[in-house]
Steps between C-alpha positions, in 0.01 A plus 500: 500500500539533875836323465614760248394780733709338775802518267501145365701532179400156374133594521567816301696286253177308436321825417778587257494153344121513449502847347832529320350401163240775523755761611745392229227511236411856594852634529608336174201638313506851644873567545742472209832526687614161641693666783201709600273195491707327767507812719125548461427136587709537815320825580165324457589234757642759740169688479305177543702408809469848652126524433396141564346592834262731308371218276126478572416163338242671277675345199736211439853564620631449146261767370622742768865424414412550133352838588819598683705388197280688255508820704877475546551460124253779429682732740832417331355575155347826617829601658677426171218682315437205268177475303268225623235532232439686182167668439281265301155537351219245506593159370295240316434154638794269468497128570739343748786300350674222678782285374470144622769236485361150514677166501249379235659739249802404294848644544452752219180632657670529840791692345257734322317546831826589674590745223158664528539516878838672455347752259216568743740540795718739299196713420376489861839633608451799264180608677492791742583383856144507633358305205785251517436448871125459467531252212757301697294494818191386311647253252816374669422529871134416425365758743138607471398849395392560860840395639682718247271792585582455867874484434506803272228703676336545160127442453425152367346649184818696437709184541281321245520797264880529528546126442268525199702794364828318559370198307391729216844662488662155501277382217563813292877488559528133416285525188694806380835321537414152380296373211194302599634183337817526715286479809 
């Protein structure tokens, strides 16, 4: 980090390399315009570079970069006056679903798994930006509730609740569009 603060571009390149998946995940899930995504990702790294001297080592660097990315996307959405969430009531318990591809399965099962994964991804992309982001951070980036809470500045209980609601919406949307025997 000291090398970055001295202006070492290669050292900053390492920070980018280690966090680009997280930043891409957030910008792709929160921002629909491809052109804006690229601009926002660049803006994130400009902010990270400018504010790196203020990093206090209270969290992992990747979590801090994730927080910068989340706040940058959030600011963009607020500026564009886009809806992050819809008002939802209390939801019932919903089990977690995970699609697993395993080499022990036959070709047909793998193809069905890929088709189900495509259906799930399509439905995830239909979620409101905040839900889409939280689901992606938890299930794809495999961040903990605590890490997501730190990135988003939301209470951990709220993160859990929003992920739960997003899963419920996914389940309802998928079941309303596809017959159970198709899944």
